[in-house]
N, CA, C and O atoms as a printed pandas DataFrame, in Angstrom:
     atom_number atom_name residue_name chain_id  residue_number  x_coord  y_coord  z_coord
0              1         N          MET        A               1   23.427    4.634   13.650
1              2        CA          MET        A               1   23.099    4.238   11.922
2              3         C          MET        A               1   24.161    5.099   11.558
3              4         O          MET        A               1   24.411    6.110   12.214
4              5         N          ASN        A               2   24.994    4.666   10.254
5              6        CA          ASN        A               2   25.973    5.909    9.410
6              7         C          ASN        A               2   24.986    5.808    8.037
7              8         O          ASN        A               2   24.498    4.878    7.394
8              9         N          PRO        A               3   24.965    7.453    7.939
9             10        CA          PRO        A               3   24.097    7.823    6.605
10            11         C          PRO        A               3   25.514    7.234    5.186
11            12         O          PRO        A               3   26.727    7.428    5.251
12            13         N          PRO        A               4   24.868    6.649    4.268
13            14        CA          PRO        A               4   25.547    6.238    2.973
14            15         C          PRO        A               4   26.333    7.181    2.841
15            16         O          PRO        A               4   26.113    8.367    3.085
16            17         N          SER        A               5   27.261    6.711    2.458
17            18        CA          SER        A               5   28.805    7.419    2.142
18            19         C          SER        A               5   27.790    7.979    0.551
19            20         O          SER        A               5   26.698    7.525    0.210
20            21         N          ALA        A               6   28.748    9.253   -0.286
21            22        CA          ALA        A               6   28.099    9.616   -1.321
22            23         C          ALA        A               6   28.753    8.700   -2.278
23            24         O          ALA        A               6   28.153    8.687   -3.353
24            25         N          GLU        A               7   29.681    8.012   -2.242
25            26        CA          GLU        A               7   29.665    6.794   -3.111
26            27         C          GLU        A               7   28.573    5.653   -3.116
27            28         O          GLU        A               7   28.401    4.921   -4.091
28            29         N          ALA        A               8   28.245    5.613   -2.585
29            30        CA          ALA        A               8   27.072    4.095   -2.781
30            31         C          ALA        A               8   25.461    5.079   -2.890
31            32         O          ALA        A               8   24.339    4.722   -3.249
32            33         N          VAL        A               9   25.847    6.060   -2.535
33            34        CA          VAL        A               9   24.501    7.165   -3.288
34            35         C          VAL        A               9   24.169    6.948   -4.614
35            36         O          VAL        A               9   23.172    6.506   -5.185
36            37         N          ALA        A              10   25.948    7.640   -5.190
37            38        CA          ALA        A              10   25.950    7.807   -6.968
38            39         C          ALA        A              10   25.647    6.494   -7.224
39            40         O          ALA        A              10   24.709    6.386   -8.014
40            41         N          ALA        A              11   26.249    5.139   -6.718
41            42        CA          ALA        A              11   26.199    3.857   -7.674
42            43         C          ALA        A              11   24.690    3.696   -7.198
43            44         O          ALA        A              11   24.636    2.523   -7.566
44            45         N          ARG        A              12   23.461    3.915   -6.695
45            46        CA          ARG        A              12   22.363    3.855   -6.047
46            47         C          ARG        A              12   21.385    4.840   -7.210
47            48         O          ARG        A              12   20.195    4.580   -7.387
48            49         N          ASN        A              13   22.086    5.972   -7.937
49            50        CA          ASN        A              13   21.144    6.538   -8.140
50            51         C          ASN        A              13   21.462    6.370   -9.588
51            52         O          ASN        A              13   20.779    6.856  -10.490
52            53         N          PHE        A              14   22.646    5.580   -9.774
53            54        CA          PHE        A              14   23.107    5.443  -11.637
54            55         C          PHE        A              14   22.103    4.101  -11.962
55            56         O          PHE        A              14   21.339    4.045  -12.926
56            57         N          ARG        A              15   22.304    2.900  -10.811
57            58        CA          ARG        A              15   21.496    1.993  -10.759
58            59         C          ARG        A              15   19.916    2.530  -11.052
59            60         O          ARG        A              15   19.469    2.368  -12.187
60            61         N          GLU        A              16   19.227    3.058  -10.199
61            62        CA          GLU        A              16   17.827    4.057  -10.632
62            63         C          GLU        A              16   17.783    3.717  -11.940
63            64         O          GLU        A              16   17.233    2.795  -12.542
64            65         N          PHE        A              17   18.818    5.105  -12.447
65            66        CA          PHE        A              17   19.337    5.126  -14.006
66            67         C          PHE        A              17   19.253    4.683  -14.981
67            68         O          PHE        A              17   18.595    5.068  -15.947
68            69         N          LEU        A              18   20.075    3.585  -14.839
69            70        CA          LEU        A              18   19.411    2.530  -15.315
70            71         C          LEU        A              18   18.216    1.784  -16.156
71            72         O          LEU        A              18   17.733    1.303  -17.182
72            73         N          MET        A              19   18.188    2.167  -14.635
73            74        CA          MET        A              19   16.388    0.812  -14.346
74            75         C          MET        A              19   15.613    1.538  -15.080
75            76         O          MET        A              19   14.841    0.791  -15.682
76            77         N          LEU        A              20   15.360    3.082  -15.433
77            78        CA          LEU        A              20   14.875    3.987  -15.858
78            79         C          LEU        A              20   14.771    3.812  -17.291
79            80         O          LEU        A              20   13.775    3.950  -18.000
80            81         N          TYR        A              21   16.025    3.469  -17.629
81            82        CA          TYR        A              21   16.645    4.458  -19.418
82            83         C          TYR        A              21   16.001    2.513  -19.468
83            84         O          TYR        A              21   14.838    2.574  -19.866
84            85         N          ASN        A              22   16.261    1.511  -19.293
85            86        CA          ASN        A              22   16.133    0.224  -19.282
86            87         C          ASN        A              22   14.511   -0.015  -19.660
87            88         O          ASN        A              22   14.092   -0.514  -20.704
88            89         N          LYS        A              23   13.688    0.492  -18.490
89            90        CA          LYS        A              23   12.515    0.606  -18.659
90            91         C          LYS        A              23   11.639    1.483  -20.149
91            92         O          LYS        A              23   10.760    1.006  -20.866
92            93         N          LEU        A              24   12.023    2.317  -20.193
93            94        CA          LEU        A              24   11.226    3.559  -21.459
94            95         C          LEU        A              24   12.019    2.289  -22.956
95            96         O          LEU        A              24   11.425    1.611  -23.795
96            97         N          THR        A              25   13.331    2.445  -22.721
97            98        CA          THR        A              25   13.316    1.502  -23.961
98            99         C          THR        A              25   12.553    0.213  -23.976
99           100         O          THR        A              25   11.821    0.076  -24.957
100          101         N          GLU        A              26   12.562   -0.442  -23.386
101          102        CA          GLU        A              26   11.850   -1.918  -23.788
102          103         C          GLU        A              26    9.915   -1.372  -24.339
103          104         O          GLU        A              26    9.073   -1.625  -25.200
104          105         N          ASN        A              27   10.164   -0.355  -22.893
105          106        CA          ASN        A              27    8.319   -0.242  -23.741
106          107         C          ASN        A              27    8.275    0.785  -24.589
107          108         O          ASN        A              27    7.078    0.785  -24.877
108          109         N          CYS        A              28    8.764    1.669  -25.194
109          110        CA          CYS        A              28    8.672    2.050  -26.080
110          111         C          CYS        A              28    9.534    1.279  -27.506
111          112         O          CYS        A              28    9.508    1.194  -28.734
112          113         N          PHE        A              29    9.822    1.103  -27.027
113          114        CA          PHE        A              29   10.183   -0.659  -28.484
114          115         C          PHE        A              29    9.177   -1.431  -28.955
115          116         O          PHE        A              29    8.725   -1.784  -30.044
116          117         N          SER        A              30    8.860   -1.662  -27.212
117          118        CA          SER        A              30    8.183   -3.013  -27.816
118          119         C          SER        A              30    6.462   -2.243  -28.375
119          120         O          SER        A              30    5.592   -2.947  -28.886
120          121         N          SER        A              31    6.316   -0.971  -28.171
121          122        CA          SER        A              31    5.140   -0.147  -28.350
122          123         C          SER        A              31    5.274    0.316  -29.679
123          124         O          SER        A              31    4.364    0.335  -30.508
124          125         N          CYS        A              32    6.983    0.862  -29.937
125          126        CA          CYS        A              32    6.781    1.563  -31.316
126          127         C          CYS        A              32    7.018    1.133  -32.799
127          128         O          CYS        A              32    6.763    1.722  -33.849
128          129         N          ILE        A              33    7.685   -0.289  -32.504
129          130        CA          ILE        A              33    8.648   -1.102  -33.429
130          131         C          ILE        A              33    8.156   -2.080  -34.110
131          132         O          ILE        A              33    8.315   -3.197  -33.618
132          133         N          THR        A              34    7.461   -1.983  -35.349
133          134        CA          THR        A              34    5.991   -2.545  -35.498
134          135         C          THR        A              34    7.298   -4.063  -36.795
135          136         O          THR        A              34    7.042   -5.251  -36.987
136          137         N          ASN        A              35    8.529   -3.240  -37.340
137          138        CA          ASN        A              35    8.787   -4.164  -38.590
138          139         C          ASN        A              35   10.608   -4.154  -38.335
139          140         O          ASN        A              35   11.293   -3.134  -38.410
140          141         N          LEU        A              36   11.083   -5.411  -38.055
141          142        CA          LEU        A              36   12.043   -5.610  -37.839
142          143         C          LEU        A              36   12.598   -6.118  -39.600
143          144         O          LEU        A              36   13.141   -7.219  -39.509
144          145         N          ASN        A              37   12.592   -5.821  -40.456
145          146        CA          ASN        A              37   13.150   -6.465  -41.619
146          147         C          ASN        A              37   13.815   -5.600  -42.559
147          148         O          ASN        A              37   14.248   -5.895  -43.673
148          149         N          GLN        A              38   13.847   -4.006  -41.698
149          150        CA          GLN        A              38   14.512   -2.602  -42.135
150          151         C          GLN        A              38   15.680   -2.208  -41.036
151          152         O          GLN        A              38   15.770   -2.253  -39.809
152          153         N          ARG        A              39   16.756   -1.684  -42.424
153          154        CA          ARG        A              39   17.767   -1.685  -40.851
154          155         C          ARG        A              39   17.789   -0.371  -39.996
155          156         O          ARG        A              39   18.456   -0.083  -39.003
156          157         N          SER        A              40   16.773    0.388  -40.755
157          158        CA          SER        A              40   16.506    1.718  -39.917
158          159         C          SER        A              40   14.867    2.287  -39.696
159          160         O          SER        A              40   13.984    2.064  -40.524
160          161         N          LEU        A              41   14.741    2.748  -38.936
161          162        CA          LEU        A              41   13.642    2.876  -38.596
162          163         C          LEU        A              41   12.379    3.681  -40.011
163          164         O          LEU        A              41   12.773    4.468  -40.871
164          165         N          THR        A              42   10.785    3.154  -39.859
165          166        CA          THR        A              42   10.474    4.291  -40.433
166          167         C          THR        A              42   10.003    5.610  -40.039
167          168         O          THR        A              42   10.243    5.511  -38.836
168          169         N          SER        A              43    9.683    6.362  -40.128
169          170        CA          SER        A              43    9.199    8.133  -40.398
170          171         C          SER        A              43    8.087    7.658  -38.834
171          172         O          SER        A              43    8.448    8.031  -37.718
172          173         N          GLU        A              44    6.895    6.899  -39.007
173          174        CA          GLU        A              44    6.143    6.321  -37.984
174          175         C          GLU        A              44    6.745    5.494  -37.203
175          176         O          GLU        A              44    5.861    4.701  -36.881
176          177         N          GLU        A              45    7.732    5.179  -36.684
177          178        CA          GLU        A              45    8.649    4.368  -35.533
178          179         C          GLU        A              45    9.378    5.469  -35.414
179          180         O          GLU        A              45    9.534    5.520  -34.194
180          181         N          THR        A              46    9.852    6.255  -35.801
181          182        CA          THR        A              46   10.214    7.236  -34.932
182          183         C          THR        A              46    9.899    8.471  -34.616
183          184         O          THR        A              46   10.705    9.351  -34.312
184          185         N          SER        A              47    7.942    8.642  -34.721
185          186        CA          SER        A              47    7.837    9.842  -34.349
186          187         C          SER        A              47    7.513    8.779  -33.023
187          188         O          SER        A              47    8.177    9.029  -32.018
188          189         N          CYS        A              48    6.516    7.572  -32.926
189          190        CA          CYS        A              48    6.683    7.215  -31.973
190          191         C          CYS        A              48    7.110    7.169  -31.298
191          192         O          CYS        A              48    6.543    7.644  -30.314
192          193         N          VAL        A              49    8.414    6.622  -31.093
193          194        CA          VAL        A              49    9.494    6.245  -30.724
194          195         C          VAL        A              49    9.971    7.808  -29.633
195          196         O          VAL        A              49   10.424    7.695  -28.494
196          197         N          GLU        A              50    9.707    9.251  -30.388
197          198        CA          GLU        A              50   10.117   10.473  -30.018
198          199         C          GLU        A              50    8.763   10.515  -28.858
199          200         O          GLU        A              50    8.841   10.324  -27.644
200          201         N          VAL        A              51    7.702   10.784  -29.562
201          202        CA          VAL        A              51    6.773   10.778  -28.185
202          203         C          VAL        A              51    6.662    9.940  -26.802
203          204         O          VAL        A              51    6.602   10.339  -25.639
204          205         N          CYS        A              52    6.658    8.677  -27.332
205          206        CA          CYS        A              52    6.599    7.768  -26.245
206          207         C          CYS        A              52    8.054    8.056  -24.744
207          208         O          CYS        A              52    8.033    8.172  -23.519
208          209         N          SER        A              53    9.118    8.056  -25.840
209          210        CA          SER        A              53   10.486    8.698  -24.644
210          211         C          SER        A              53   10.104    9.849  -24.616
211          212         O          SER        A              53   11.238   10.154  -24.246
212          213         N          SER        A              54    9.358   11.237  -24.665
213          214        CA          SER        A              54    9.368   11.924  -24.105
214          215         C          SER        A              54    7.786   12.085  -22.973
215          216         O          SER        A              54    7.793   12.643  -21.876
216          217         N          LYS        A              55    6.714   11.512  -23.550
217          218        CA          LYS        A              55    6.190   11.108  -22.373
218          219         C          LYS        A              55    6.353   10.522  -21.129
219          220         O          LYS        A              55    5.685   10.562  -20.096
220          221         N          TRP        A              56    8.120    9.571  -21.671
221          222        CA          TRP        A              56    8.521    8.966  -20.479
222          223         C          TRP        A              56    9.532   10.025  -19.675
223          224         O          TRP        A              56    9.741    9.748  -18.494
224          225         N          VAL        A              57   10.122   11.118  -20.175
225          226        CA          VAL        A              57   10.951   11.492  -19.057
226          227         C          VAL        A              57    9.948   12.748  -18.621
227          228         O          VAL        A              57   10.192   13.461  -17.648
228          229         N          ASN        A              58    8.448   12.966  -19.730
229          230        CA          ASN        A              58    7.664   14.118  -18.558
230          231         C          ASN        A              58    7.166   13.656  -17.581
231          232         O          ASN        A              58    6.802   14.391  -16.662
232          233         N          LEU        A              59    7.017   12.214  -17.535
233          234        CA          LEU        A              59    6.304   11.598  -16.610
234          235         C          LEU        A              59    7.655   11.910  -15.665
235          236         O          LEU        A              59    7.678   12.864  -14.887
236          237         N          ASN        A              60    8.605   11.123  -15.809
237          238        CA          ASN        A              60   10.100   10.968  -14.538
238          239         C          ASN        A              60   10.080   12.360  -13.833
239          240         O          ASN        A              60    9.864   12.314  -12.622
240          241         N          HIS        A              61   10.271   13.611  -14.398
241          242        CA          HIS        A              61    9.816   14.733  -13.703
242          243         C          HIS        A              61    8.887   14.964  -12.814
243          244         O          HIS        A              61    9.090   15.328  -11.655
244          245         N          ARG        A              62    7.834   14.759  -13.328
245          246        CA          ARG        A              62    6.837   15.167  -12.929
246          247         C          ARG        A              62    6.569   14.453  -11.059
247          248         O          ARG        A              62    6.255   15.019  -10.012
248          249         N          GLN        A              63    6.883   13.022  -11.391
249          250        CA          GLN        A              63    7.287   12.206  -10.279
250          251         C          GLN        A              63    8.477   12.417   -9.309
251          252         O          GLN        A              63    8.593   12.042   -8.143
252          253         N          MET        A              64    9.176   12.989   -9.954
253          254        CA          MET        A              64   10.667   13.461   -8.705
254          255         C          MET        A              64   10.141   14.861   -8.716
255          256         O          MET        A              64   11.019   15.454   -8.090
256          257         N          SER        A              65    9.059   15.927   -9.115
257          258        CA          SER        A              65    8.888   17.393   -8.632
258          259         C          SER        A              65    8.003   16.881   -7.300
259          260         O          SER        A              65    8.271   17.343   -6.191
260          261         N          VAL        A              66    6.769   15.746   -7.511
261          262        CA          VAL        A              66    6.229   14.987   -6.236
262          263         C          VAL        A              66    6.284   14.592   -5.012
263          264         O          VAL        A              66    5.588   14.506   -4.000
264          265         N          PHE        A              67    7.628   14.313   -5.520
265          266        CA          PHE        A              67    8.676   13.494   -4.398
266          267         C          PHE        A              67    9.320   14.407   -3.918
267          268         O          PHE        A              67    9.599   14.356   -2.720
268          269         N          MET        A              68    9.700   15.403   -4.643
269          270        CA          MET        A              68   11.046   16.097   -3.998
270          271         C          MET        A              68    9.645   17.223   -2.556
271          272         O          MET        A              68    9.870   17.667   -1.430
272          273         N          GLU        A              69    8.489   17.242   -3.341
273          274        CA          GLU        A              69    7.307   18.058   -2.153
274          275         C          GLU        A              69    7.058   17.276   -1.005
275          276         O          GLU        A              69    7.063   17.690    0.154
276          277         N          VAL        A              70    6.769   15.750   -1.510
277          278        CA          VAL        A              70    6.191   15.514   -1.107
278          279         C          VAL        A              70    7.280   14.199    0.473
279          280         O          VAL        A              70    6.824   13.958    1.590
280          281         N          GLY        A              71    8.206   13.849    0.092
281          282        CA          GLY        A              71    9.090   13.163    0.641
282          283         C          GLY        A              71    9.404   14.302    1.787
283          284         O          GLY        A              71    9.192   13.649    2.809
284          285         N          PRO        A              72    9.725   15.411    2.150
285          286        CA          PRO        A              72    9.940   16.060    3.315
286          287         C          PRO        A              72    9.276   15.662    3.889
287          288         O          PRO        A              72    9.525   14.643    4.533
288          289         N          LEU        A              73    7.765   16.461    3.943
289          290        CA          LEU        A              73    6.682   16.555    4.421
290          291         C          LEU        A              73    6.516   15.101    5.275
291          292         O          LEU        A              73    6.116   15.098    6.439
292          293         N          ALA        A              74    6.926   13.693    4.438
293          294        CA          ALA        A              74    6.220   13.313    4.702
294          295         C          ALA        A              74    7.117   12.063    6.053
295          296         O          ALA        A              74    6.535   11.542    7.005
296          297         N          GLU        A              75    8.669   11.880    5.672
297          298        CA          GLU        A              75    9.527   12.182    6.431
298          299         C          GLU        A              75    9.516   12.707    7.953
299          300         O          GLU        A              75    9.666   11.959    8.920
300          301         N          LYS        A              76    9.310   14.145    8.032
301          302        CA          LYS        A              76    8.543   15.189    9.013
302          303         C          LYS        A              76    7.439   14.346    9.256
303          304         O          LYS        A              76    8.023   13.278    9.068
304          305         N          ARG        A              77    6.318   14.031    9.524
305          306        CA          ARG        A              77    5.291   13.654    9.683
306          307         C          ARG        A              77    5.154   11.554   10.232
307          308         O          ARG        A              77    4.118   10.913   10.407
308          309         N          LEU        A              78    7.192   10.868   10.395
309          310        CA          LEU        A              78    7.446    9.884   10.187
310          311         C          LEU        A              78    8.125   10.403   11.320
311          312         O          LEU        A              78    8.167    9.506   12.162
312          313         N          GLY        A              79    8.720   11.520   11.766
313          314        CA          GLY        A              79   10.271   11.462   12.921
314          315         C          GLY        A              79   11.358   11.153   11.657
315          316         O          GLY        A              79   11.768   10.029   11.947
316          317         N          MET        A              80   11.628   11.316   11.162
317          318        CA          MET        A              80   12.240   10.572    9.854
318          319         C          MET        A              80   13.489   11.754    9.543
319          320         O          MET        A              80   14.620   11.278    9.443
320          321         N          GLY        A              81   13.420   12.511    9.464
321          322        CA          GLY        A              81   13.584   13.793    9.042
322          323         C          GLY        A              81   14.127   14.834   10.390
323          324         O          GLY        A              81   14.020   16.044   10.188
324          325         N          GLN        A              82   14.739   14.349   11.834
325          326        CA          GLN        A              82   15.173   14.919   12.492
326          327         C          GLN        A              82   16.206   14.168   12.542
327          328         O          GLN        A              82   16.271   13.022   12.097
328          329         N          PRO        A              83   17.346   14.973   13.262
329          330        CA          PRO        A              83   19.207   14.122   13.598
330          331         C          PRO        A              83   18.959   13.392   15.120
331          332         O          PRO        A              83   18.652   14.015   16.136
332          333         N          SER        A              84   19.117   12.289   15.051
333          334        CA          SER        A              84   19.530   11.301   16.604
334          335         C          SER        A              84   21.051   12.059   17.075
335          336         O          SER        A              84   21.649   11.671   18.079
């Protein structure tokens, strides 16, 4: 089996980034935005969006850290880390 090309990996990474961004946007919008009658955000909405997005980014960083630690160990245990 051929490893994926750098172009395919970049496309997959970009799709994953867009999915994460869309989830963050949808979640924070539905949690924080309460008044659609005004053109700009209220101070409470702005604060909520900042906290919400910060939590999502920190969660993603934490998940990636764990994945980077555990991923190679799991691959090794399953025998996937060895070249054929």
